[in-house]
N, C-alpha and C positions, 0 to 999 in steps of 0.2 A: 504493500500500500504506500509506503514511504517513497519507493522508487517511482511509482506511478505519479505521485504528487510532484516530485522533482522534475519529471519529464514535462508535466503540464505547465509548471511554472516557467520553464525554459521556452516552451512553445508559445505561451502567452506573450512573453517579452518580445517575440518576433512579430506579433500581430497587432500590438498596441497602436503604433503610429499609423499604419494603413487604415485601421478601423477608425481612429480619431479623425484623420484627414477626410475620409469619405463621409463619416457621419456628421461631423460638425462643419467642416469646410463645404461638403456637398449640400448639407442641410441649409446653411446660410445662403449658398448660391440659389437654392430653390425658393427661399423666402423672398429674396430680392427679385428673382426671375418671375415669381407669381404676382409681383406688385402688391403683396400682402392681401390678395383677394380672399383666400380661405378664411383669414381672421375677420375680414370685413363682413362675411356672410355667416357669422356664427349663429345668429338668431334663425336664419334660414335652415341651417344644419339641424337645429333643435326641432323645427317644424317638420322636417323630413323624417326625423327619428320618431316623432309622435304619430307618423302614419299619414300625414296630410297629403302626401304625393304618392302613396302606394298604388302600384299598378298590378292588379290581379292577373293580367294577361302576360306579364313579363316572365321571361325565362328565369329559372333558378329554383332552389329548394327551400329557402328560408326568407323571412322578411328582413328588411334593413335593421329593424330593432333587434331581431333575434341574432343577426350576424354581429351587431355591435355588442350585444350581451355576451355572446360566446367569446368574442375577441377580448372583451373586458374581463370575462371570467378567467381567461388565461393570464391576464396582467394584474387585475385587482386581486391580489392573493398574498402569499407569503413574501413576495418581493417587496410589497408595500409595508409589511409588518416587520419582517426580520431583515430584509434586504437593506432597508433604510437604516436600521440599527447597526448593521455591519458597516455600512458606508460611514456613518457618524463615528463609530468606534475606530475605524481605520484612518479616517481623514479629518475628524473633528467636525464641529457644527457647520463650518464654512462649506463643506462638501454639498450641503443641501441646496445652496445657491446655484451650483453648477448642475445639480439635478434639475432644478427649475428651468435653467437656460436650455438644457438639452431637451426637456419636455416641450418647451415653446417651439423650438426648431422642429422637434419630432412631430408636432401637429401638422406642419406643412409637408413633411416627408410622407406621413400617412395619407394626406390628401392626394399626393401624386401617386403613391404606390397602389392605393386602393382604387383610384380611378382607373389605373392601368389593369387592375384585376378584372374589371368589367369590360374594359375596352378590348382586351386580348384573352378571351376565354377559349378553352379547348375542351376536348373530350378524352376520357380515359378509355382503357381497352374494352370497357363494357358499354361505351357510348353515353356515359353520364357526363353532364356539364361540369367542368372544373375550372378553377381560377387559382392564381398565385404566381410567385416569381418565376417558377419553372416554365409557365405558359407565356407570360409576357416577355420572357427572355427569348424563347424559341419562336414565338409567333410575331413578336414586335421587332426583335432585332434580327431574326432569321436563324436558320438551322446551323449556320457557321458558329453561332454563339452557344450551341448546345453544351459544350464543355463547362460553361459557366453555370448552366442549369444543373448539370450533373454534380458539380462541385458543391453547389448550394444544398442539394438533396442529401449528399453523403454527410455533410456537416450536420444537417437537420436530423438525421437518424440518431445522432448522439445528443444534439442540442435540445431536441424535443422530448427527451426522456424526463419524467417527472421526479428526477432524483433530488433536486433541491427541496421541492415541496414535501416529498416523503420524509426526507431527513429532518426538516424543521418541524413537521407535524409530530414526529416521534419525540423530538427534543421537548416540545411543548407538553406532550402527554407525560413524559418522565418527570418534568419539572412540576407540573400541576398535581398529578396524582401521587407522585413519589411513592411508588409501590415498594414495600419492604422486601428485601432480598429473601426473607424467610417465608413470605406469602407464597403459597403453592410451591415453596422451595425453588423459586426461579431467580436467577441472577438478573442484573440490569440488561446484560446482553440478550438473554432469552426473552425478557420483556420487550425489548426493541424488536427482536425477531418476530414475536407474536403480533405486535402492532403493525409491522410491515405486512404480515400475512393477511390480517384483517383488512388493512387499507387496500391491498391488492385485490382481495375478493370483492369488496364493496365497489371498487372502481370498475371491475370487470362486468358488473351487472348493467352498467350504463354504456361503456365504450363499445361493447359488441353490438349495440343497437344502432350504430351508425350516426351520421350527422344530425338527422332530424331529432332523434332522441336526445342527443347531447345538447342541441340548441334549445329544446323545450325545457330540459332540466336547468340549464344555465340561465334562461330567461326567468325561471321561477326563483332560483336561489340568489343570483347575483344582486338584483336591485334591492331586495329585502336585507341581505346581509351587509351590503355597503351602507345602507341607512342605519342599521343597528350599530355598526362599527363607528360611523361618524357621530352618532348620538353618544356613544361611550366615550370617545376621545374629546368631544366637545364638553361633556360632563366633567372630565378630568381638567380641561382647560378652565372651565368656570370655577372649579374648586381651587384652582391655582392661578386665578386671573392676574394677580400682581406679577407673575413670572412670565406671562405670555409675550408681552412686548420686549422684555429683556432677552428672551430666547430668540425672537425674530431678529433683534438687533445684533445678537451674537452671530447669527447665521451670516448676515450681511458683512459685518466687520471681519470675521474669520475667513470669508471667501477671498479676501484680498491680502491674506497673511503671506507675504513673500518669504518669511522666515519659518515657515511651517516645518515641523519635524517629520512630516510624512515622507516616506521613501520617494525620491524623485523630486523633492521640493514642491514648489508651487504647481508645476505642470503635473506632478504626481497626484496632487490634490484634485486638479481638474479632471484627470483621467479616471480617478476613482469615481467622481461624480458622473462622468459620461457612462462608465461601465454600469454603475448601479441604476442609472436612469434608463439605460437600454434594457437592463434586466427587468426593470419595473414596468415600463410601457411598451417595450419591444419595437419602438419606432426605428425604422431602417433595417430591422431584422428580416422582414418578409413573412412573418407569421400571420398577421392580421389580413393581408390580401388573400390568404387561403380561405378564410371564412367569408370575407366580403365578396369574394369572387363567386360565391354560391347564392348571393342575394337575388330575390325576385325583383330585379331592377335592370332595365336596359339603358339607363342613363349613367354613364361613367362618372361624371362630375358630381351628380347627386350622391352617389355612393362614397365618393372621396370626401365629401363634406361631412357625411355621417361618421366615417372612420376617424376624421380629425378630432372628434369629441373624445375619443379614447384616451389619449395622453392627458387631456385636460382633467377628466374624471379621475383617472388613475394616479397621476403624479401631482398636478397642481393642487388638487383637493386632498385625496387620501394620503399621499406621501407627506404633504406639509403638516397635516394634523398629527400623523405619527411622529414626525421629527420633533415637533414642538413638545409633545408629551415626553419623549425620550430625553430631550435637552433639559426641560424644566425639572424633571425628576432626578437628573444626574446619572441615570442608568447607564449611559454610554461610557462613563468613566470606569465601569466595572468590567471584569473579565467574564467571558461566557459567549455562547453562541448568540447569533442575532435574535432569535426568538426568545431566549432567556432574558436578554437585555430589555426587550419590550415587555415581557412578563413582569420583570422587576419594576418597570415604570408603572404598570397597571396596579401591582400590589402596593407600591409606595403611595399611590394616590387614592385607590379605591378599597384597600384592605384585601383580605384573603379572597373575597368573592370576585375581586377584579380578575384574578387568575382564572377562575372558573368561567367567567364571561368571555375572556380572551380565548379560552380553550374551545368554547362553542363556536365562536367566530372563525377561529383558525381551522376547525374541522370543516366548516362549510366552504371556506375559501380553498382549502387544500383539495377537497373533493371536486369543486368546480374547475380548478386549475388542471387537475389530473385528467378529467373528462376531456377538456379541450385540447390539451397537449397531445394526447394519444392520436387525435384526428390529424394533427399536423404531421406526425411521424408516419401515419398510414399513407398520407398523400405523397410524402417524399419517397417512400419505398415503392409505392404504386407507379410513380413516374419512372423510377429506375428499372422496374421490372414490369408488372402489370397489376391490375386492380385485385385479382384473386390472390396473388402472392402478397400484395400490399397489406391485406387484412391480417396477415400473420404477425405484423408489427405489434399488434395488441398483446400477443403472448409474450413477446420480448419485453414490452413495456411493463406488464404486471410483474414479471420476474425481477426487473431492475428496481421496482418499488421496494421489494424485499431487501435487495442489496443496499439501497440507499438508506434504509432504516437503520442499518448497523454501521454504515460507512462514516468516516470523519467528515466534518464540515469543510475542511480545507480541500480535500479531494473533490467533493461534490461541487464546491464553489468554483474551483479552478477548471473542472471539466466543462461547466456551463459557460464560464468566461471565454474559454478557448473556442468552443463550438459557436457561440454567439458572434465572436469577432470574425470567424471564418465565414459565417453566413452573411454578415453585413457586407463583406467585400463584393461578391457577385451581385447581390441585390441592389446595392447603391450604384454600382456601375451601370446596371440596366436602367434604373430609375432616372439617373442623370442623362443617359443617352436618349431616353424616350420622353423626357420632360417637354420638348417642343410639341409632341403629339397631344399631351394633356393641355398645354396652353391653348392650342388651336381649338380643342373641344370646349374648353372653358369659355373662350371668347364667344363661341356660338351659343352656349348654354345661358350665360349671363345676359347676352343680348336678347335672347328669346324671352327670358324672365322679365327683362325690362319692358319689352313690348307688351307682354301679357298684363303687367301692372298698369301700363299706360291705358290699355283698353278698358281695364276694370275701373 
């Protein structure tokens, strides 16, 4: 396990700067290239999500709301709860500012990538409509770019495993329940193994049902649990109202700490923020386009606007509330896994029942994330082989849940960081090359919308 971790650390160091340049540099280019239009039509994006523009005759399997819920289910999860804690522990409060900046840029990246997911849809070996980076690479850029699509899918087979979620869920269980080693004569290792098996079995009941079942479950769980979590953290903030503004001020001040002790100095701090933001909202990763590509929507720009809401919900709202609670409680100064730090923050502010509440929230988030991630992996393997073989990914997925339950946080975190960085490279290259196609479609769409308003 130690040798695997050393290999992952070395591999990550070679992908940091290409990922950073493509994600932040490429994202900033898209923000300027779009003339800030996605942000200017934020209210319109909300109206689309509410179903105002739904077309029942459009091709696809799920509604835009279901696609957004499924995509957010994959992102609003333990990345927001433990990922933020890990980021603050590794880089200090200032890292949250760079998470914000990456999320704002990420909104524009998702607008472009998810517009492309509708613009360039393909079919799998069974004739079912599909969308995602592998399709807009091969259909938008042409077959000569197929190696980029293959590269993305190979990285995705590892990146879309639910290892981080399974690992952090197990840590939460062990910290909250704290089973005695003498209970049933089981050691901590065996308890973790048991949790892994239960999680794997529970996940299998949904993921073998396919996209429609996953989307329905995600649409049921995600909005409610996000609301419960936000109420909980807002409650903590109200109870510690005098510490909220100082915590936010600390984030801003420390973001520009050029003498930071973080490895890599100031730029090391920024890269930690970019990594954790990418893990949190997955902008530039290419995962969300796989769901949004399945939407019952024949208007690419409309779907891109819906997808843009993902990073806002996931990072600007949920991550910020988590960060403030962790900072005001001082939990980030303690040693422990990401989820344990958040747990300590809840226990400090809400007492022992705070841990139980977090356990319930984490359980819901963990399950919704695992459901959606399995689908991404199935699509990657299906593209590399065929739809029939692709479905075997689910078996590999549930086995790895058990592995993750007993693995160390460092191995799991480094595996995800490396896989994500590798997926960003082909996806962002494709998005940047195809951006003019999106701008052309956006010009037509917004002009049409302007004319319809004038007639009304």
